[in-house]
C-alpha positions in Angstrom: -10.6 -10.5 -10.5 -11.8 -9.9 -7.0 -10.0 -7.5 -4.5 -9.6 -8.5 -0.9 -10.4 -5.3 0.9 -10.1 -6.1 4.6 -6.3 -5.5 5.0 -6.4 -2.7 2.5 -9.2 -1.0 4.3 -7.5 -1.4 7.7 -4.3 0.2 6.2 -6.2 3.0 4.5 -8.4 3.7 7.5 -5.3 3.9 9.8 -3.2 5.9 7.5 -6.2 8.2 6.9 -6.8 8.6 10.6 -3.2 9.6 10.9 -3.6 12.1 8.1 -6.9 13.5 9.4 -5.7 13.9 13.0 -2.0 14.6 12.4 -1.5 17.2 9.7 -4.9 17.5 8.2 -6.0 16.7 4.7 -4.6 18.4 1.7 -8.1 19.7 1.0 -7.0 22.6 3.2 -9.8 22.3 5.8 -7.8 20.9 8.7 -7.7 17.6 10.4 -10.5 15.7 12.0 -10.9 15.2 15.7 -10.6 12.1 17.8 -13.3 11.3 20.3 -12.9 9.7 23.8 -13.8 6.4 22.1 -10.8 6.7 19.9 -12.9 7.1 16.7 -11.9 9.8 14.2 -14.6 12.3 13.3 -13.6 13.4 9.8 -17.0 14.9 8.9 -16.6 17.5 6.2 -13.0 16.4 5.4 -11.7 14.9 2.2 -8.8 12.5 2.1 -6.9 12.3 -1.1 -5.3 9.0 -2.1 -2.9 8.4 -5.0 -2.5 4.9 -6.2 -1.5 3.1 -9.4 -4.0 2.4 -12.1 -5.0 -1.2 -12.8 -5.3 -0.9 -16.5 -6.2 -4.6 -16.9 -9.1 -4.2 -14.4 -10.4 -0.6 -14.6 -14.0 -1.4 -13.7 -13.0 -3.6 -10.8 -10.6 -0.9 -9.5 -13.3 1.7 -9.7 -15.7 -0.5 -7.8 -13.1 -1.3 -5.1 -12.4 2.4 -4.7 -16.1 3.2 -4.4 -16.5 0.4 -1.8 -13.5 1.5 0.3 -14.7 5.2 0.1 -18.2 4.2 1.3 -16.8 2.1 4.2 -14.4 4.8 5.2 -17.1 7.4 5.2 -19.3 5.2 7.3 -16.4 4.7 9.9 -15.0 8.3 9.9 -17.5 10.7 8.2 -14.8 11.7 5.8 -14.8 11.5 2.0 -12.1 9.7 0.0 -11.0 11.0 -3.4 -8.9 8.6 -5.4 -6.4 9.6 -8.1 -4.3 7.3 -10.1 -0.9 7.3 -11.8 -0.3 5.3 -14.9 3.4 4.5 -14.9 6.5 4.4 -12.8 7.6 7.7 -14.4 4.2 9.3 -13.5 4.6 7.9 -10.0 8.0 9.4 -9.5 6.9 12.7 -10.9 3.9 12.9 -8.6 6.2 12.1 -5.5 8.7 14.7 -6.6 6.1 17.4 -7.4 4.3 16.8 -4.1 7.6 17.1 -2.1 8.8 20.2 -3.8 5.4 22.0 -3.7 4.5 20.8 -0.2 1.1 19.8 -1.6 -0.1 16.4 -2.6 -2.2 13.4 -1.6 -2.6 12.5 2.0 -2.0 8.8 1.2 0.2 7.3 -1.5 -0.1 3.8 -2.8 3.6 3.4 -3.8 5.3 0.6 -5.6 8.0 -1.0 -3.5 10.8 0.4 -5.6 9.7 3.9 -4.6 9.5 3.4 -0.9 13.2 4.2 -0.4 12.8 7.3 -2.6 9.7 8.5 -0.6 11.4 7.9 2.7 14.6 9.7 1.6 12.6 12.8 0.9 11.8 13.1 4.6 8.3 14.3 3.5 6.6 11.1 4.7 5.6 10.1 8.2 7.8 7.5 10.0 5.3 5.2 11.6 5.4 4.9 15.4 4.8 1.9 17.6 1.3 3.3 18.3 0.6 3.6 14.5 1.5 0.0 14.1 -0.7 -1.0 17.0 -3.6 0.8 15.4 -3.4 -1.5 12.4 -3.1 -4.7 14.5 0.7 -4.7 14.9 3.6 -5.5 12.6 3.1 -9.3 13.2 -0.1 -9.1 11.2 1.8 -8.4 8.0 4.0 -10.5 5.7 7.5 -9.9 7.1 9.0 -9.7 3.6 6.6 -6.9 2.8 7.6 -5.1 6.0 11.2 -5.2 4.9 10.3 -2.8 2.1 8.3 -0.5 4.2 11.3 1.7 4.9 15.1 1.6 5.1 15.1 -0.5 8.3 12.7 -2.0 10.9 12.8 1.2 13.0 12.1 3.6 10.2 9.1 2.5 8.2 7.0 4.9 6.2 4.6 2.4 4.5 1.9 0.0 5.6 1.9 -3.1 3.3 -1.6 -3.7 1.8 -0.9 -5.9 -1.1 1.4 -8.8 -1.8 2.2 -10.3 -5.2 4.2 -13.5 -4.8 5.8 -14.7 -7.9 6.6 -18.3 -8.7 8.4 -20.1 -11.4 7.2 -23.4 -12.6 8.9 -25.7 -15.1 7.9 -28.7 -17.2 10.1 -31.7 -16.3 9.3 -33.4 -19.6 10.5 -30.4 -21.7 13.7 -30.1 -19.6 14.4 -33.8 -19.9 13.9 -33.6 -23.7 16.4 -30.8 -23.7 18.9 -33.0 -21.7 18.4 -31.0 -18.5 17.8 -32.9 -15.3 16.5 -29.9 -13.3 16.9 -26.1 -13.4 20.0 -24.7 -11.9 19.9 -23.5 -8.3 21.8 -20.9 -6.3 22.6 -21.0 -2.6 19.4 -20.8 -0.5 17.2 -21.8 -3.4 15.6 -25.2 -4.1 13.0 -26.5 -6.4 10.0 -28.0 -4.5 8.1 -30.6 -6.5 4.4 -29.9 -6.6 1.7 -32.4 -7.5 0.2 -32.1 -11.0 -3.4 -31.0 -11.2 
């Protein structure tokens, strides 16, 4: 498996820049500074990132994290420390613990089902128009993914960095053998025939 890091890096760099310049990193040594050229100087700072573990690709995930940390350090001077959670329960516990204690990672890689929970805590930054401009604008992202970045289009707390489209394929011969012409549909849904490969 190969990770596409361009969009992920852009999202992490922007979110990290917000964390470094806005409220500082959770390492306790304050935020970075922004130069007249708009670049963040995070020298001596550490950015803590919490994301889900990819148990089926642990070595690839470690390599991706290492690559992203190196690129981020080259661009900002700051270090990146990754932590992982192993399950939805662990993810929820980490969010709750961070909110209650007031301490936790600077950036969370949340599953989409936890975005409303995270937003509802009021402990996460609502992204401004300037924040979105810094990552290339909302138009750069899959609109369906933006729909789960917060409770509505004006209150988004997450920058999409991964999309996992799911599809359902069926075997026409097996359905025909079972006496079914085609799978059932519901309003707004249709089956598009695809050529066999």
